[in-house]
Each structure stands twice: as structure tokens, then as C-alpha cells.
C-alpha positions as CSV (number, residue, x, y, z in Angstrom):
1,M,34.4,14.8,-33.1
2,E,34.4,11.6,-31.0
3,D,34.2,13.2,-27.8
4,L,31.1,15.2,-29.1
5,M,29.5,12.0,-29.9
6,L,30.1,10.5,-26.6
7,Q,28.7,13.5,-25.1
8,L,25.5,13.2,-27.2
9,K,25.2,9.7,-26.4
10,T,25.5,10.6,-22.6
11,A,23.0,13.4,-22.9
12,R,20.4,11.1,-24.7
13,Q,20.9,8.4,-22.0
14,E,20.4,11.2,-19.2
15,R,17.4,12.4,-21.1
16,V,15.7,8.9,-21.3
17,Q,16.4,8.3,-17.5
18,T,14.9,11.7,-16.8
19,L,11.7,10.9,-18.9
20,K,11.3,7.6,-17.1
21,E,11.6,9.2,-13.9
22,F,9.3,11.9,-14.8
23,M,6.7,9.2,-15.9
24,R,7.2,7.3,-12.8
25,L,6.6,10.5,-10.6
26,K,3.6,11.4,-12.9
27,N,2.0,8.0,-12.1
28,E,2.7,8.2,-8.5
29,L,1.1,11.6,-8.4
30,A,-2.0,10.1,-10.3
31,R,-2.2,7.5,-7.7
32,A,-2.0,9.8,-4.7
33,Q,-4.6,12.0,-6.2
34,R,-6.9,9.1,-6.7
35,R,-6.2,7.9,-3.2
36,C,-7.0,11.4,-1.9
37,D,-10.2,11.6,-3.9
38,E,-11.2,8.1,-2.3
39,L,-10.4,9.5,1.1
40,R,-12.5,12.7,0.6
41,S,-15.3,10.4,-0.5
42,E,-15.1,8.3,2.3
43,N,-14.8,11.4,4.7
44,G,-18.0,12.6,3.2
45,S,-19.7,9.4,3.9
46,L,-18.5,9.2,7.5
47,K,-19.7,12.7,8.1
48,Q,-23.1,12.1,6.6
49,A,-23.4,8.9,9.0
50,L,-22.3,11.0,12.0
51,L,-24.9,13.6,11.4
52,V,-27.5,10.7,11.0
53,T,-26.3,9.2,14.3
54,E,-26.5,12.6,15.9
55,N,-29.9,13.1,14.9
56,E,-30.9,9.7,16.2
57,L,-29.2,10.4,19.7
58,Q,-31.0,13.8,19.9
59,T,-34.4,12.0,19.2
60,L,-33.7,9.4,21.9
61,H,-32.7,12.0,24.3
62,A,-35.9,13.8,23.7
63,Y,-38.0,10.8,24.0
64,A,-36.2,9.8,27.1
65,A,-36.6,13.3,28.6
66,E,-40.4,13.1,27.7
67,S,-40.8,9.6,29.1
68,A,-39.1,10.6,32.5
69,M,-41.8,13.4,33.1
């Protein structure tokens, strides 16, 4: 009987450790997902800025070409 109690105690300790590790990993995943969302947002902003800059450059090239004629 004492052996069974010891096994039960060990199983409970392992369960607690497993749950702690699960919560740690869950929190780490949430942080990684938030960072991924931040990077996606930043990437979208950079793409938009690139498009604006590209349009401005095309306008300047067109103006330069007209001025050269």
C-alpha cells in the first residue's frame, strides 16, 4: 500500500511539473504569436512605404524625362 502511495505522490509531482511546462510553453507561444503579428504589421507598413516611394520615383523620372526634351 505504501508503494502505491509513493507512486501516486510521484505521479502527482510529475503532473504538476508537466502542467507548469505546458503553461510555460503556452505563454511562449502567445508571445511568439504576438511578435509575429507585430512583424506582419510592420511588414505591411514597409510595403506601403515602398509603394509610395516607388510612385514618387516614377513621377520624378517622368518629370526628368519631360525636362530633358
